[in-house]
C-alpha positions in Angstrom: -45.3 -39.9 71.6 -44.2 -38.7 75.3 -43.2 -41.4 78.0 -46.3 -39.8 80.3 -49.2 -42.1 80.0 -50.3 -45.2 81.5 -53.0 -46.9 80.1 -52.7 -47.5 76.3 -48.9 -48.5 75.4 -46.8 -45.3 75.3 -43.6 -45.3 72.7 -41.0 -43.6 74.6 -38.4 -41.4 72.5 -35.6 -42.2 74.9 -35.2 -44.7 78.5 -34.9 -43.6 81.3 -38.0 -41.8 81.8 -38.5 -42.4 85.4 -40.2 -38.8 86.7 -43.5 -39.6 84.6 -43.9 -43.1 85.5 -43.1 -42.5 89.5 -46.0 -40.0 89.1 -48.3 -42.1 87.1 -48.1 -45.0 89.7 -48.1 -43.1 92.9 -44.6 -44.0 94.0 -41.0 -42.6 95.1 -39.1 -42.0 92.2 -36.1 -44.4 93.7 -38.8 -47.4 93.7 -38.9 -47.5 89.9 -36.1 -50.2 88.7 -35.4 -48.7 85.0 -33.5 -51.1 82.9 -34.3 -48.6 79.9 -31.5 -46.1 80.2 -28.2 -48.0 80.3 -25.9 -47.0 82.8 -23.0 -48.6 84.7 -24.9 -50.6 87.7 -21.9 -49.7 90.3 -23.3 -46.1 89.9 -21.3 -43.0 90.8 -17.7 -44.1 92.4 -15.9 -43.3 95.6 -14.0 -40.7 94.1 -16.3 -39.4 91.8 -18.1 -38.5 95.3 -15.3 -36.7 97.2 -14.7 -34.3 94.1 -18.2 -33.5 94.0 -18.5 -32.5 97.5 -15.4 -30.6 97.3 -16.4 -29.0 94.3 -19.7 -27.6 96.2 -17.6 -24.9 97.5 -17.4 -23.1 93.7 -20.5 -23.1 92.8 -21.0 -19.5 93.1 -18.7 -19.0 90.1 -19.7 -19.7 86.4 -17.9 -22.9 85.6 -15.2 -22.8 83.0 -16.5 -22.6 79.7 -13.8 -24.1 78.3 -13.5 -26.8 79.9 -10.0 -26.8 80.4 -9.2 -29.5 83.3 -11.6 -31.9 81.7 -9.8 -31.2 78.4 -6.2 -31.8 79.9 -7.9 -35.5 81.3 -9.3 -36.4 78.1 -6.4 -35.3 76.3 -4.0 -37.5 78.8 -6.4 -40.7 77.8 -6.5 -40.5 74.1 -4.1 -38.9 72.9 -5.7 -36.0 71.1 -4.1 -32.8 71.8 -6.9 -30.6 73.7 -7.6 -27.9 71.0 -9.3 -31.0 69.1 -11.2 -31.4 71.9 -15.1 -29.9 73.3 -17.5 -30.7 76.1 -20.6 -30.6 75.5 -23.5 -31.3 77.8 -23.8 -34.6 77.3 -23.5 -36.1 73.5 -26.9 -35.0 72.2 -26.2 -31.3 72.8 -23.1 -31.8 70.6 -25.1 -33.9 67.9 -27.4 -31.1 67.9 -24.3 -28.4 67.4 -22.8 -30.7 64.8 -26.7 -30.3 63.1 -26.4 -26.9 62.9 -22.2 -25.9 61.9 -22.2 -28.3 58.9 -26.0 -27.1 57.7 -25.9 -30.4 55.5 -28.3 -30.5 52.2 -28.2 -34.2 52.1 -27.2 -37.1 55.4 -27.1 -40.8 56.2 -27.9 -42.6 59.2 -27.2 -46.3 59.8 -31.0 -47.3 61.6 -31.8 -48.2 63.8 -30.1 -46.2 66.3 -30.2 -43.2 68.6 -33.4 -41.2 68.1 -31.5 -37.7 68.5 -29.3 -38.1 64.8 -32.6 -37.2 63.1 -34.2 -34.7 65.1 -30.6 -32.9 64.7 -30.6 -33.1 61.1 -34.7 -31.9 60.6 -34.2 -29.0 63.1 -30.5 -27.9 61.0 -33.2 -28.3 57.9 -31.8 -31.3 56.2 -33.5 -32.0 52.8 -33.0 -35.0 52.1 -32.1 -37.7 55.2 -31.7 -41.5 54.0 -31.5 -44.2 56.7 -29.5 -46.9 55.5 -31.4 -50.5 57.5 -29.0 -52.4 59.5 -31.1 -55.3 58.7 -32.3 -58.6 61.3 -31.2 -61.2 59.0 -27.5 -60.0 58.6 -27.8 -60.3 62.5 -27.8 -56.9 62.7 -24.4 -55.9 61.5 -23.9 -53.3 59.2 -23.5 -53.7 54.9 -20.1 -51.7 54.9 -20.5 -51.7 51.4 -23.9 -50.5 51.3 -23.3 -47.8 53.9 -20.4 -46.4 51.6 -22.1 -46.5 48.4 -24.9 -44.5 50.1 -22.3 -42.0 51.2 -21.8 -41.2 48.1 -23.3 -37.9 47.4 -24.2 -37.1 50.8 -23.1 -33.9 53.0 -22.9 -36.3 56.5 -23.4 -39.5 57.6 -23.9 -40.4 61.2 -22.6 -43.7 62.3 -23.0 -45.8 65.6 -20.2 -47.7 67.0 -20.9 -49.8 69.8 -24.6 -49.2 68.1 -28.2 -48.7 69.9 -29.9 -50.3 70.3 -28.4 -53.4 68.9 -25.0 -53.6 70.9 -23.4 -55.0 67.6 -20.0 -53.3 67.2 -18.0 -52.9 63.7 -13.7 -54.0 63.9 -11.8 -50.6 63.8 -10.7 -51.3 60.5 -13.8 -51.7 59.0 -15.1 -48.1 60.9 -11.7 -46.5 59.5 -12.6 -47.9 56.0 -16.0 -46.0 56.1 -14.4 -43.0 57.0 -11.1 -43.7 54.2 -14.7 -43.4 51.8 -16.1 -40.5 53.3 -13.3 -38.7 53.3 -12.8 -39.8 49.6 -16.4 -39.0 48.5 -16.1 -35.2 50.5 -18.6 -36.2 53.2 -18.6 -35.4 57.2 -18.6 -38.2 59.3 -19.7 -39.1 62.7 -18.7 -41.9 65.0 -20.9 -42.2 68.0 -18.4 -43.9 70.5 -20.8 -43.8 73.7 -20.4 -47.0 74.7 -17.0 -47.9 73.9 -15.7 -47.8 77.1 -17.9 -50.9 78.0 -15.8 -53.1 75.5 -12.6 -54.0 76.9 -9.3 -53.0 75.8 -11.3 -51.6 73.3 -9.3 -48.6 70.9 -12.0 -46.0 69.4 -10.9 -44.1 66.4 -10.5 -40.6 68.4 -7.1 -40.0 67.6 -7.6 -39.7 63.7 -9.7 -36.9 63.7 -5.9 -35.0 63.6 -5.7 -35.8 60.1 -8.9 -36.1 58.7 -11.8 -32.8 58.3 -14.4 -34.7 58.0 -14.2 -36.8 60.8 -15.9 -36.3 63.9 -16.2 -38.5 66.7 -18.7 -38.8 70.0 -18.0 -40.0 73.4 -20.0 -40.3 76.7 -19.1 -39.7 80.0 -22.6 -40.4 81.0 -22.7 -44.1 80.7 -19.6 -45.9 81.9 -19.2 -43.6 85.1 -22.8 -43.0 85.7 -22.7 -39.3 85.7 -26.4 -39.4 83.5 -28.0 -37.0 86.4 -24.8 -34.1 85.1 -24.7 -34.5 81.3 -21.6 -34.8 80.0 -20.4 -35.3 76.2 -17.4 -34.9 74.4 -16.8 -34.2 70.4 -13.1 -34.8 68.4 -12.5 -32.8 65.7 -10.1 -31.4 63.0 -8.7 -28.3 63.6 -10.7 -26.5 60.3 -14.1 -26.9 62.1 -13.0 -25.4 65.6 -14.1 -21.9 65.0 -17.6 -23.0 63.0 -18.3 -24.9 65.9 -17.1 -23.2 68.7 -19.1 -20.3 67.3 -22.0 -22.5 67.0 -21.9 -23.3 70.3 -23.9 -22.4 73.8 -21.5 -21.0 76.7 -21.0 -22.7 80.1 -23.3 -25.6 78.9 -21.6 -27.8 81.1 -21.7 -27.5 84.8 -18.7 -27.0 87.3 -20.4 -30.4 88.7 -20.1 -32.3 85.5 -16.8 -31.1 85.2 -15.0 -31.9 88.1 -17.0 -35.3 88.3 -16.2 -36.4 84.1 -12.1 -35.5 85.0 -12.1 -37.3 88.6 -13.6 -40.6 87.0 -11.1 -40.4 84.3 -8.4 -41.3 86.5 -10.2 -43.8 88.6 -8.6 -47.3 87.0 -9.8 -49.5 89.8 -13.4 -48.6 89.0 -13.2 -49.1 85.6 -11.9 -52.7 86.4 -14.5 -53.6 88.8 -17.0 -52.8 86.2 -15.7 -54.8 83.5 -15.4 -57.8 86.5 -18.8 -56.9 87.5 -20.6 -57.2 84.2 -18.4 -60.2 82.8 -20.5 -61.5 85.9 -23.5 -60.2 85.6 -24.1 -60.1 81.5 -24.0 -64.2 82.1 -26.5 -64.3 84.4 -28.7 -62.4 82.3 -27.8 -64.8 79.6 -28.3 -67.5 81.0 -32.1 -66.5 82.3 -33.3 -65.0 78.9 -32.5 -68.6 77.9 -34.1 -69.9 80.5 -37.9 -67.8 79.5 -36.9 -68.8 75.4 -36.0 -64.8 74.9 -34.4 -64.3 72.0 -31.2 -61.9 72.5 -28.5 -60.2 70.3 -24.8 -61.1 70.7 -23.7 -57.8 73.2 -20.1 -57.0 74.4 -21.3 -54.0 76.4 -23.6 -53.6 78.8 -27.3 -53.9 77.6 -29.0 -56.1 74.8 -31.5 -55.9 72.3 -34.5 -58.8 72.7 -36.7 -59.8 70.7 -39.7 -61.8 71.6 -43.7 -62.0 70.5 -44.5 -61.3 74.6 -42.4 -58.2 74.5 -45.6 -56.1 74.3 -47.4 -57.9 77.8 -43.7 -57.7 79.3 -43.4 -54.3 78.6 -46.6 -53.2 80.1 -46.9 -55.3 83.0 -43.5 -54.5 84.2 -44.2 -51.2 83.6 -47.6 -51.7 86.1 -45.3 -53.3 88.6 -42.7 -49.8 88.1 -40.1 -51.9 86.0 -39.1 -49.5 82.8 -37.4 -52.0 79.8 -36.8 -50.0 76.7 -40.1 -50.1 74.2 -38.1 -50.2 70.3 -41.1 -49.7 68.3 -40.3 -46.5 67.5 -36.6 -46.9 66.0 -36.7 -47.2 62.4 -36.6 -50.8 61.1 -37.7 -53.1 65.0 -41.6 -52.7 66.1 -43.5 -54.0 69.0 -41.6 -57.7 69.4 -38.5 -55.4 70.7 -36.9 -54.4 73.7 -34.2 -53.8 75.1 -32.9 -54.1 78.7 -29.7 -53.1 80.2 -27.5 -54.9 83.1 -27.9 -53.1 86.3 -27.1 -54.9 89.9 -27.7 -59.0 90.6 -30.1 -58.0 92.6 -32.2 -56.1 90.3 -31.3 -58.0 87.8 -33.1 -60.8 89.7 -36.1 -58.7 90.6 -36.6 -58.1 86.5 -36.7 -61.8 85.7 -38.5 -63.3 89.0 -41.0 -60.4 87.3 -40.8 -61.7 84.2 -41.2 -65.2 85.5 -45.0 -64.0 87.4 -45.9 -62.6 84.1 -45.6 -65.6 81.6 -47.3 -67.4 84.3 -50.4 -65.5 84.8 -50.2 -64.8 81.1 -50.4 -68.8 79.9 -53.3 -69.7 81.9 
């Protein structure tokens, strides 16, 4: 159901739709507090703003279809050769590209997870789709051995790490074990690392694609660098897939501003350090307030929390009426209406969220 109604409870496909909420409440979009999209609370950096202003003069020309400068910067950061890197209009475009290129018959997804995996596979004509449950009784930690067993016979498997919406993280050794078994089973494995940048000193597995023709790794430059409105994602792949991926990709999907902004952001080490310090402080505050209101939350090392509470439906609706969005997780496989996902935002915004939660809970206790 689209996120465009204000009456009965809506179940959005994604977070971040401030536009329909603003229209429904008849308020300016800037007045909507959006905790449903998990984006860096610092916003875009000063360096990126300067780069965007400078890039405006380049807009009459078509963007570089090969994203040469950006791929060079990504290569420097990750150690992956430029020939093994492709950029897209957000990682979502690349998810659909993967499905369209591989055209799997049998697919596997560890769920709950990003809904576009399933939609992309369905659009590609997949015949058999297995949803492997990551269960609450296991604290939403993946049953690695069970997932490996399910990969046998599958053409492709999707694994999100850190996972959304649960925020749980598999260590590198565990992911590499899954990747190894996927290759042995002749199964493509897609590892989505969209939120990995939020884990200090974390090391993803992008460089592993060079030696493994069955591995594809996705990363996002929109979340950590607050570039959601520009849309920029990255795909790492083995050179055997180069021609097939390029042949299925639309040209010029990454605009000039997105390319310049992302290339600049990757070099902004001061911004990254400030982000880690800011989030550490705010996460401590958010966890304290969740405990204060006796709201269960699951451990998170990144910039959002999955929470569970029987009062979640009331909180979702009442916050929405006040122009505050949280992510209703009832349309995630394996979850229901008692789950919400909330992003960690600025201290002012976080304080407003909990001030309103307090007001709603007091009101509904009478």
